[in-house]
C-alpha positions in Angstrom: 9.2 -2.0 18.7 10.1 1.0 16.5 7.7 3.9 16.7 7.2 4.9 13.1 5.5 8.0 11.8 2.7 5.8 10.5 2.1 4.5 14.0 2.2 8.0 15.5 -0.3 9.3 12.9 -2.8 6.4 13.4 -2.6 6.8 17.2 -3.1 10.6 17.0 -6.1 10.0 14.7 -7.6 7.5 17.2 -7.6 4.7 14.6 -7.3 1.1 16.1 -4.5 -0.9 14.6 -2.0 -3.6 15.4 1.7 -3.2 14.5 3.6 -6.4 13.6 7.3 -6.7 13.2 9.0 -9.3 11.0 12.6 -10.2 10.1 13.7 -8.5 6.9 15.3 -10.6 4.2 17.0 -8.2 1.8 17.0 -10.9 -0.9 13.2 -11.3 -0.7 11.2 -8.1 -0.1 8.1 -9.6 -1.7 4.8 -9.2 -0.1 4.0 -12.9 -0.3 7.2 -13.7 1.7 6.2 -11.0 4.2 2.7 -12.4 4.5 4.1 -15.9 5.2 6.4 -14.5 7.9 3.3 -12.8 9.5 1.1 -15.8 9.1 -1.4 -13.8 6.9 -3.0 -14.9 3.7 -1.4 -12.9 0.8 -4.8 -11.4 -0.1 -4.8 -9.5 3.2 -1.4 -7.9 2.8 -1.5 -4.9 0.5 1.5 -3.5 -1.2 1.7 0.3 -1.9 2.6 1.3 -5.4 3.4 4.8 -6.5 2.5 5.7 -10.1 2.6 8.7 -12.4 -0.3 9.5 -14.8 0.6 11.2 -18.0 -1.8 14.1 -17.2 -2.8 13.6 -13.6 0.6 13.2 -12.0 1.5 11.1 -8.9 -1.0 8.8 -7.4 -0.9 5.7 -5.1 -2.5 2.3 -5.5 -2.7 -0.4 -2.8 -3.2 -3.9 -4.1 -3.0 -7.4 -2.7 0.7 -8.4 -2.5 0.3 -11.5 -4.8 -1.4 -9.6 -7.5 0.0 -7.4 -10.4 -1.1 -3.9 -11.0 -3.1 -3.4 -14.3 -1.7 -0.1 -15.5 -4.7 0.6 -17.7 -7.2 0.0 -14.8 -5.0 2.2 -12.5 -4.9 5.0 -15.1 -8.6 4.8 -15.6 -9.3 5.0 -11.8 -7.0 8.0 -11.6 -8.9 9.7 -14.6 -6.0 9.3 -17.0 -5.3 7.4 -20.2 -1.8 6.1 -19.3 0.3 5.7 -16.3 3.6 4.2 -15.3 5.3 3.1 -12.1 7.3 5.8 -10.5 11.0 5.1 -11.1 12.7 3.7 -8.0 15.2 6.6 -7.7 12.2 9.0 -7.3 10.4 7.0 -4.6 12.3 8.3 -1.5 12.4 12.0 -2.6 8.7 11.9 -3.6 7.2 9.9 -0.8 9.7 9.8 2.0 9.7 6.0 1.9 12.0 3.3 0.4 11.1 0.2 -1.6 9.7 -2.4 0.8 8.7 0.3 3.4 6.3 2.5 1.4 3.0 3.2 3.1 -0.1 5.0 1.9 -0.1 6.7 5.3 2.2 9.6 6.1 3.8 10.4 2.7 5.7 13.7 2.3 2.7 15.0 0.4 -0.9 13.9 0.1 -1.5 12.1 -3.1 -4.7 10.6 -4.5 -5.0 7.0 -3.3 -6.9 4.0 -4.7 -7.3 0.7 -2.8 -8.2 -2.5 -4.7 -11.8 -3.3 -4.2 -10.9 -6.7 -2.6 -9.9 -4.9 0.6 -13.6 -4.6 1.4 -13.7 -8.4 1.7 -11.6 -8.3 4.9 -12.2 -7.0 8.4 -8.5 -6.1 8.6 -5.7 -5.7 6.0 -2.0 -5.1 6.4 0.0 -2.2 4.9 3.5 -1.1 5.5 4.1 0.8 8.8 6.6 3.0 6.9 9.8 0.9 7.3 11.0 -2.5 6.2 10.3 -5.0 8.9 7.0 -3.7 10.2 3.4 -3.9 9.0 0.2 -2.4 10.4 -3.1 -4.2 10.4 -6.2 -2.0 10.4 -9.8 -2.0 9.1 -9.8 -1.1 5.3 -12.6 1.4 6.0 -10.4 3.2 8.5 -7.5 3.3 6.0 -9.8 4.6 3.2 -11.2 7.3 5.5 -7.8 8.4 6.8 -6.0 8.7 3.4 -9.1 9.7 1.5 -8.9 6.6 -0.7 -11.3 5.4 -3.3 -12.0 1.7 -4.2 -11.3 0.4 -7.7 -10.5 -2.8 -9.5 -6.7 -2.3 -10.0 -5.3 -5.7 -10.7 -4.7 -7.9 -13.7 -6.9 -11.0 -14.0 -7.2 -12.4 -10.5 -5.0 -15.4 -9.8 -6.1 -17.7 -7.0 -3.1 -19.3 -5.4 
């Protein structure tokens, strides 16, 4: 199994985790597809989104993979009036990660992070291990503490699938 920077950081911090590899389908990078491959319910797999507030700058949101980000709620959580998704061409230079492999752990710089409040409903959630094809499962409280995240309601009207 590939030793990613995310895994090294979690190990050096003494945070318990489980790394899980999965086959990458370049035609379907969706979190729901990944959750199925890993045998996880989609509400436990969190995608990492990078946004830019009009005044506050870059920030990160982690939300359940089957949900959609509510930009107004995200902006409010970040203390801003408006925000937008970071353009894809800026993702790698800004974070050090590519689409489908973006993790809230180990970005090039430390950005403010918000995790959807539903993470607290689970003993373990999955986030990217920093590359396509690998996720890391860990306690949401450990993730919050490590990245200095805050909880917030970040998604559009919840859809139960």
